[in-house]
KOLKOLSE-178761 format. One record per residue (C-alpha): residue in three letters; residue number from 1; z, y, x. Coordinates in Angstrom, 1 decimal. Layout:
BEGIN
aa/i/Z/Y/X
ALA/NUM/Z/Y/X .
...
END
This chain:
BEGIN
aa/i/Z/Y/X
MET/1/-12.3/3.4/-3.8 .
GLN/2/-9.8/0.9/-2.3 .
VAL/3/-7.7/1.7/0.8 .
LYS/4/-9.0/-0.1/3.9 .
PHE/5/-6.7/-1.6/6.2 .
THR/6/-6.5/-3.9/9.3 .
ASN/7/-3.6/-6.2/10.2 .
LYS/8/-1.1/-6.3/13.0 .
ASN/9/0.2/-9.5/14.7 .
ASP/10/2.9/-9.9/11.9 .
ARG/11/0.3/-9.3/9.2 .
SER/12/1.9/-6.1/7.9 .
GLU/13/-0.5/-3.5/6.8 .
ASP/14/-1.8/-1.3/9.6 .
VAL/15/-2.9/2.0/7.9 .
LEU/16/-6.2/3.6/8.8 .
TYR/17/-5.0/7.0/9.4 .
ASP/18/-7.1/10.2/8.6 .
THR/19/-7.2/11.1/12.1 .
PRO/20/-6.7/8.1/14.7 .
ASP/21/-4.3/10.1/17.0 .
PHE/22/-2.3/11.5/14.1 .
PRO/23/-0.4/8.9/12.1 .
VAL/24/-0.8/10.5/8.7 .
TYR/25/-2.6/9.1/5.6 .
ILE/26/-2.9/11.5/2.5 .
ARG/27/-5.0/10.7/-0.5 .
ARG/28/-5.3/11.5/-4.2 .
GLY/29/-6.1/8.3/-6.2 .
CYS/30/-6.3/6.9/-9.6 .
LEU/31/-5.1/3.5/-10.9 .
SER/32/-8.5/2.9/-12.2 .
ASP/33/-9.9/2.8/-8.8 .
TYR/34/-8.0/-0.7/-8.7 .
PRO/35/-8.8/-4.0/-10.4 .
ASP/36/-6.7/-4.6/-13.5 .
PHE/37/-5.1/-0.9/-12.6 .
SER/38/-3.1/-2.7/-9.8 .
ALA/39/-3.0/-2.5/-6.1 .
LEU/40/-2.1/-5.5/-3.9 .
SER/41/1.4/-6.2/-2.9 .
HIS/42/1.8/-5.2/0.9 .
TRP/43/4.1/-3.8/3.5 .
HIS/44/3.7/-1.6/6.6 .
ASP/45/5.7/0.2/9.2 .
ASP/46/4.9/3.5/7.6 .
VAL/47/7.1/5.3/5.1 .
GLU/48/5.5/6.2/1.9 .
PHE/49/5.5/8.9/-0.8 .
ILE/50/3.8/9.0/-4.2 .
LEU/51/3.6/11.9/-6.4 .
VAL/52/2.4/11.2/-10.0 .
GLN/53/0.3/14.1/-11.3 .
SER/54/-0.7/12.7/-14.6 .
GLY/55/0.2/9.7/-16.6 .
HIS/56/2.7/7.2/-15.3 .
MET/57/2.8/4.2/-12.9 .
GLU/58/5.1/1.4/-12.7 .
TYR/59/6.1/0.5/-9.1 .
ASN/60/7.1/-2.7/-7.7 .
ILE/61/9.5/-2.7/-4.6 .
ASN/62/10.7/-6.0/-3.4 .
GLY/63/10.4/-7.5/-7.0 .
LYS/64/12.1/-4.5/-8.8 .
ILE/65/10.1/-2.5/-11.1 .
VAL/66/10.6/1.2/-11.6 .
MET/67/8.8/3.6/-13.8 .
ILE/68/7.4/6.8/-12.3 .
ASN/69/6.4/9.5/-14.8 .
GLU/70/4.3/12.6/-14.5 .
GLY/71/5.8/15.1/-12.1 .
GLU/72/8.0/12.4/-10.6 .
GLY/73/7.7/10.5/-7.3 .
ILE/74/9.0/7.8/-5.1 .
PHE/75/10.0/7.4/-1.5 .
VAL/76/9.5/3.8/-0.1 .
ASN/77/11.1/3.2/3.1 .
THR/78/9.4/1.2/6.0 .
ARG/79/8.7/-2.6/5.8 .
GLN/80/9.3/-2.8/1.9 .
LEU/81/6.9/-5.1/-0.1 .
HIS/82/5.5/-2.9/-2.7 .
TYR/83/2.6/-2.0/-5.0 .
GLY/84/1.7/0.4/-7.8 .
PHE/85/0.3/-0.7/-11.3 .
SER/86/0.0/0.1/-14.9 .
GLU/87/1.0/-2.8/-17.3 .
ASP/88/-1.0/-1.2/-20.1 .
CYS/89/-3.9/-0.2/-18.1 .
SER/90/-3.4/3.5/-18.9 .
GLU/91/-4.8/5.9/-16.3 .
CYS/92/-2.5/7.5/-13.7 .
SER/93/-3.6/10.2/-11.0 .
PHE/94/-1.3/10.3/-8.0 .
ILE/95/-1.1/11.7/-4.5 .
CYS/96/-0.2/9.1/-1.8 .
VAL/97/1.0/10.0/1.6 .
LEU/98/2.0/7.7/4.4 .
PHE/99/3.2/8.5/7.9 .
HIS/100/4.6/6.6/10.8 .
PRO/101/8.2/7.6/11.6 .
LEU/102/7.1/8.1/15.2 .
LEU/103/5.6/11.4/14.1 .
LEU/104/9.3/12.6/13.9 .
ASN/105/10.6/11.3/17.3 .
ALA/106/10.2/14.2/19.5 .
VAL/107/13.2/13.1/21.7 .
PRO/108/15.4/10.0/21.6 .
VAL/109/18.4/12.0/20.1 .
ILE/110/16.3/12.9/17.0 .
GLU/111/15.4/9.2/16.6 .
LYS/112/19.0/8.0/16.9 .
GLU/113/20.8/10.7/14.9 .
TYR/114/18.2/11.3/12.2 .
ILE/115/15.5/8.8/11.9 .
MET/116/16.9/5.4/12.3 .
PRO/117/20.0/6.2/10.0 .
ILE/118/17.5/6.2/7.1 .
LEU/119/15.0/3.5/8.5 .
GLU/120/17.8/1.2/9.1 .
ASN/121/19.7/2.0/5.8 .
LYS/122/19.5/-1.2/3.8 .
ALA/123/20.9/0.8/0.6 .
VAL/124/17.6/2.7/0.6 .
PRO/125/14.6/0.5/0.2 .
TYR/126/13.2/3.3/-1.9 .
LEU/127/14.3/6.6/-3.8 .
LEU/128/13.0/7.9/-7.1 .
LEU/129/12.2/11.6/-6.9 .
HIS/130/12.7/13.9/-9.9 .
GLN/131/11.8/17.5/-10.5 .
ASP/132/15.3/18.5/-11.8 .
LYS/133/17.2/17.8/-8.6 .
LYS/134/17.1/20.1/-5.6 .
TYR/135/16.4/17.7/-2.7 .
GLU/136/14.1/15.5/-4.5 .
LYS/137/12.0/18.4/-6.0 .
GLU/138/11.7/20.0/-2.5 .
ILE/139/10.3/16.6/-1.4 .
LEU/140/7.9/16.4/-4.1 .
GLN/141/6.6/20.1/-3.5 .
SER/142/6.2/19.2/0.3 .
VAL/143/4.0/16.3/-0.6 .
LEU/144/1.9/18.4/-2.8 .
GLU/145/1.5/21.0/-0.1 .
MET/146/0.6/18.4/2.3 .
TYR/147/-2.5/17.4/0.2 .
GLN/148/-3.5/21.0/-0.4 .
CYS/149/-3.4/22.0/3.2 .
ARG/150/-5.5/19.3/4.6 .
GLY/151/-8.6/20.8/6.6 .
GLN/152/-7.0/24.2/7.0 .
LYS/153/-6.5/25.7/10.4 .
ALA/154/-3.6/24.3/12.2 .
TYR/155/-3.0/21.8/9.3 .
MET/156/-1.6/19.2/11.7 .
LEU/157/1.2/21.4/12.6 .
ARG/158/1.8/22.5/9.0 .
ILE/159/2.0/18.8/7.9 .
GLN/160/4.4/17.9/10.8 .
THR/161/6.6/20.8/9.7 .
LEU/162/6.5/19.5/6.1 .
PHE/163/7.6/16.0/7.3 .
PHE/164/10.6/17.5/9.0 .
LYS/165/11.6/19.4/5.8 .
ILE/166/11.3/16.1/3.8 .
TRP/167/13.3/14.0/6.3 .
GLU/168/16.1/16.7/6.2 .
ASN/169/16.1/16.2/2.4 .
LEU/170/16.1/12.6/2.6 .
LEU/171/19.0/12.7/5.0 .
HIS/172/20.9/14.8/2.3 .
LEU/173/20.0/12.1/-0.3 .
SER/174/20.8/9.0/1.7 .
ASN/175/24.2/10.5/2.8 .
HIS/176/25.4/9.8/-0.6 .
LEU/177/24.5/6.2/-0.3 .
LYS/178/26.7/3.5/1.4 .
LYS/179/25.1/2.3/4.6 .
LYS/180/26.6/-1.2/4.0 .
PRO/181/24.4/-4.1/5.1 .
LYS/182/22.9/-6.3/2.5 .
SER/183/22.3/-10.2/2.7 .
GLY/184/18.7/-10.9/3.5 .
ASN/185/16.4/-11.7/0.5 .
GLN/186/15.4/-15.2/1.2 .
HIS/187/12.5/-15.1/-1.2 .
LEU/188/11.0/-12.1/0.4 .
THR/189/11.1/-13.7/3.7 .
ILE/190/9.3/-16.8/2.4 .
LEU/191/6.7/-14.7/0.6 .
LYS/192/5.8/-12.8/3.8 .
LYS/193/5.4/-16.1/5.5 .
MET/194/2.9/-17.2/2.7 .
LEU/195/1.1/-13.9/2.8 .
ARG/196/0.7/-14.1/6.5 .
PHE/197/-0.8/-17.5/6.1 .
ILE/198/-3.3/-16.0/3.5 .
TYR/199/-4.1/-13.1/5.7 .
GLU/200/-4.9/-15.4/8.8 .
ASN/201/-6.8/-17.9/6.8 .
TYR/202/-8.5/-16.4/3.8 .
ASP/203/-11.9/-17.0/5.4 .
LYS/204/-11.4/-20.6/5.3 .
LYS/205/-10.8/-23.2/2.6 .
ILE/206/-7.2/-23.3/1.6 .
SER/207/-5.1/-24.7/-1.0 .
LEU/208/-2.1/-24.0/-3.0 .
LYS/209/-0.3/-26.9/-1.2 .
GLU/210/-1.0/-25.2/2.3 .
ILE/211/0.2/-21.8/1.0 .
SER/212/3.4/-23.3/-0.2 .
GLN/213/3.8/-25.4/3.0 .
ALA/214/3.6/-22.1/5.0 .
GLY/215/6.7/-20.8/3.1 .
ASN/216/8.3/-24.4/3.4 .
VAL/217/8.7/-24.5/-0.3 .
GLY/218/7.2/-26.6/-3.3 .
LYS/219/4.1/-25.5/-5.2 .
THR/220/6.3/-24.6/-8.2 .
SER/221/8.7/-22.5/-6.2 .
CYS/222/5.6/-20.8/-4.4 .
CYS/223/3.9/-19.7/-7.8 .
SER/224/7.4/-18.5/-9.1 .
ILE/225/7.9/-16.3/-5.9 .
PHE/226/4.3/-14.8/-6.1 .
GLN/227/4.6/-14.1/-9.8 .
ARG/228/7.9/-12.3/-9.3 .
TYR/229/6.8/-10.2/-6.4 .
THR/230/3.3/-9.7/-6.8 .
ASN/231/2.6/-10.4/-10.4 .
GLU/232/0.0/-12.8/-9.3 .
THR/233/-0.6/-16.5/-8.7 .
PRO/234/-1.1/-17.7/-5.0 .
VAL/235/-4.6/-18.4/-5.8 .
SER/236/-5.4/-15.0/-7.6 .
TYR/237/-3.8/-13.0/-4.9 .
LEU/238/-6.1/-15.0/-2.4 .
ILE/239/-9.3/-14.3/-4.3 .
SER/240/-8.2/-10.6/-4.6 .
TYR/241/-7.5/-10.4/-0.8 .
ARG/242/-10.9/-12.1/-0.2 .
LEU/243/-12.6/-9.6/-2.6 .
ARG/244/-11.1/-6.6/-0.8 .
LYS/245/-12.2/-7.9/2.7 .
GLY/246/-15.6/-8.4/1.2 .
MET/247/-15.7/-4.6/-0.1 .
GLU/248/-14.8/-3.6/3.5 .
LEU/249/-17.6/-5.6/4.8 .
LEU/250/-20.0/-3.9/2.0 .
GLU/251/-18.9/-0.6/3.2 .
THR/252/-19.1/-1.2/7.0 .
THR/253/-21.8/-3.6/7.6 .
ASP/254/-25.4/-4.4/6.7 .
LYS/255/-24.8/-8.2/6.4 .
THR/256/-26.2/-10.0/3.2 .
ILE/257/-24.2/-10.7/0.1 .
SER/258/-24.4/-14.4/1.1 .
GLU/259/-23.1/-13.7/4.8 .
ILE/260/-20.3/-11.7/3.4 .
ALA/261/-19.3/-14.3/0.7 .
PHE/262/-19.0/-17.0/3.3 .
GLU/263/-17.3/-14.8/5.7 .
VAL/264/-14.4/-13.9/3.4 .
GLY/265/-14.0/-17.5/2.2 .
PHE/266/-16.1/-17.8/-1.0 .
SER/267/-18.2/-20.9/-1.4 .
GLY/268/-21.4/-19.0/-2.1 .
ALA/269/-23.0/-15.7/-3.1 .
SER/270/-23.0/-16.3/-6.8 .
TYR/271/-19.2/-17.0/-7.1 .
PHE/272/-18.5/-14.1/-4.8 .
THR/273/-20.6/-11.8/-7.2 .
GLU/274/-19.1/-13.3/-10.3 .
MET/275/-15.6/-12.4/-9.1 .
PHE/276/-16.5/-9.1/-7.7 .
HIS/277/-18.1/-8.1/-11.0 .
LYS/278/-15.0/-9.3/-12.8 .
SER/279/-12.6/-7.3/-10.7 .
TYR/280/-14.6/-4.1/-10.0 .
GLY/281/-17.0/-3.9/-12.9 .
CYS/282/-20.2/-3.9/-10.7 .
THR/283/-21.9/-6.4/-8.4 .
PRO/284/-21.7/-6.3/-4.7 .
THR/285/-25.2/-4.9/-4.4 .
GLU/286/-24.5/-2.2/-6.9 .
TYR/287/-21.3/-1.3/-5.1 .
ARG/288/-23.0/-0.9/-1.7 .
ALA/289/-25.6/1.2/-3.3 .
GLN/290/-22.9/3.5/-4.7 .
GLU/291/-21.0/3.8/-1.5 .
LYS/292/-24.3/4.8/0.4 .
LYS/293/-25.0/7.3/-2.2 .
PHE/294/-21.4/8.6/-1.9 .
CYS/295/-21.5/8.8/1.9 .
TYR/296/-24.9/10.5/1.9 .
LYS/297/-23.5/13.2/-0.6 .
LYS/298/-20.4/13.6/1.6 .
LYS/299/-22.5/14.3/4.7 .
GLU/300/-24.7/17.0/2.8 .
END
C-alpha cells in the first residue's frame, strides 16, 4: 500500500495526516510494499522518523546513503530530499512517523528557543539513531510507543507528549553539532526545480529535454543529477510518479482504466497496464479489486 499525498504550490509533499486537524502520520510498512523495494524521492515540511523493526534499510538523504539496521532508526529534518530503499531487495519492516513542527509551537518563545534551532540547523539534515546511546534510544522508544498507543483513549495527548519528549532529546543531540551555515547544494536546487516540473506536467506529454530545461541544465547533467539523488533516470521517475498518481485514482474514483491512463499521462490503457504490472505485480483492475476487498474487510 503506497502512501498517498497531494502537493503544495512549491510541489513539496503535503502529507495526508491520520486525522486532518492533527498533523501526525503514523504507519507500519514494509519495503516490499514499494516497486523494486524503493520509495520515490520526495521532501516535505514535516519532520520524519523511521524505526526499523526487522531487516535493514538503506536511506538516501540529499544524495548521501546511510544504512539503518534492525532496532535502529533515523530522524530526517524538514525539507530534506529523501527516500528509503533496499539495494538487494530484501524485506524490511519499519515504523514511519511524520509530524509537522507546528504541533510543538504552543507559544512563540517555544518556537524561537527550541523548535527553530533544530529546523534551521544546517548541520542536522538527519541523525542516525542507535539503541546504545541514551538520547537516541529514548527517541526510538517514543516512536514505538506512538505506534502502539494509536486509537487509545486520549491518544492525541499521549502522542503530543511523546513528541515533546523526542524534541527535548533532539535538542541534546543537536547541541553537540556546530550550527555553522553550509553552502547551498546547487544540484539539489536544480533537482527540485525539475521535480516540480514533473509534478506540474506529469499528465502531459513531456520530454527529457523539457525536464532538463526546467533545471536549466543539459540532458546529460539532468540524468546525472537524477541518478545521484533519486537512483532513477528522469524518464523512469516520471513513469513511477504517473503510476503512483494512477494508483490513487484507482483507490479513490470509479473511472475506467483508460480514463485513468490518459489522466495521468500514459498514451493508452495497455501501456499503463503493462507498466503497472511491471512495477506492482498486478494489473490496475486486480489492484482495484484488492483495494475494494481490503476496504470492505476494514469496515466489518
